[in-house]
C-alpha positions in Angstrom: 54.2 -73.2 147.0 53.5 -74.9 150.3 55.9 -74.8 152.7 56.5 -77.9 155.3 59.4 -77.8 157.4 60.1 -79.9 160.2 61.7 -78.4 163.4 64.0 -80.3 165.5 64.2 -80.0 169.4 67.0 -77.0 169.5 64.9 -75.0 166.9 61.7 -74.6 168.8 63.0 -71.7 170.5 64.0 -69.9 167.5 61.8 -67.0 166.2 60.1 -68.0 162.6 60.8 -65.4 159.8 58.5 -65.7 156.9 60.3 -63.6 154.0 57.4 -63.0 151.0 58.1 -62.5 147.3 58.6 -58.9 147.7 61.4 -59.5 150.2 59.1 -58.3 153.3 60.2 -59.8 156.5 57.4 -61.2 159.0 58.0 -62.3 162.5 54.5 -63.7 164.2 52.6 -62.7 161.1 53.6 -58.9 162.1 55.9 -57.0 159.7 59.7 -56.4 161.0 62.9 -54.4 159.6 66.1 -55.6 158.6 67.3 -54.7 161.9 65.7 -56.9 164.0 66.2 -59.8 161.4 70.0 -59.2 161.3 69.8 -59.1 165.1 68.1 -62.2 165.2 70.4 -63.7 162.4 73.7 -62.4 164.6 72.1 -63.9 167.7 71.6 -67.2 166.0 68.1 -66.9 167.0 65.9 -67.3 163.9 65.0 -69.9 161.2 63.9 -68.5 157.8 61.5 -69.5 155.8 60.6 -68.4 152.0 57.4 -68.3 150.3 59.6 -69.0 146.9 62.5 -68.5 145.0 61.6 -64.9 144.4 61.5 -64.2 148.2 65.0 -65.3 148.7 66.2 -63.1 145.7 64.2 -60.3 146.9 65.6 -60.4 150.6 69.5 -60.9 149.0 68.8 -57.7 146.7 67.4 -55.3 149.2 69.0 -56.1 152.3 72.1 -56.2 150.4 72.4 -51.9 150.8 71.3 -52.3 154.5 74.3 -54.8 155.6 76.9 -53.2 153.9 75.8 -49.4 155.4 75.4 -51.0 159.2 77.2 -54.0 159.6 80.5 -54.8 160.0 82.5 -57.0 157.1 82.3 -60.4 159.5 78.9 -59.9 160.2 77.6 -59.0 156.5 79.3 -62.3 155.5 78.0 -64.2 158.3 74.2 -62.7 157.5 74.6 -63.5 153.7 75.8 -67.2 154.3 73.0 -67.5 157.0 70.5 -66.5 154.4 71.4 -68.7 151.6 72.1 -71.8 154.2 68.5 -71.4 155.4 67.1 -71.1 151.6 69.5 -74.4 150.5 67.9 -76.0 153.6 64.4 -75.4 153.0 64.9 -76.0 149.3 66.6 -79.6 150.0 63.8 -80.1 152.6 61.0 -79.7 150.1 62.5 -81.9 147.6 62.6 -84.6 149.4 
């Protein structure tokens, strides 16, 4: 699946985070961990690009125990919501 996403002016300075089908996180083609991802999401400083629906599902499954152990309830809800919104936005953009 080709990923085409137009990035608006306010998003140009944000980190582009790619999520592979296995739920692996990459920033600038380098492997990143969930701590970095959660920090970027909390600071509203990233854009998520998913390779496929499987990437979205894998990330949700694998990040769940991490955020339950290391994040407050409010932050956990925010991270889950952010991931879902980014995926929904990508799906709606790709279907146009």
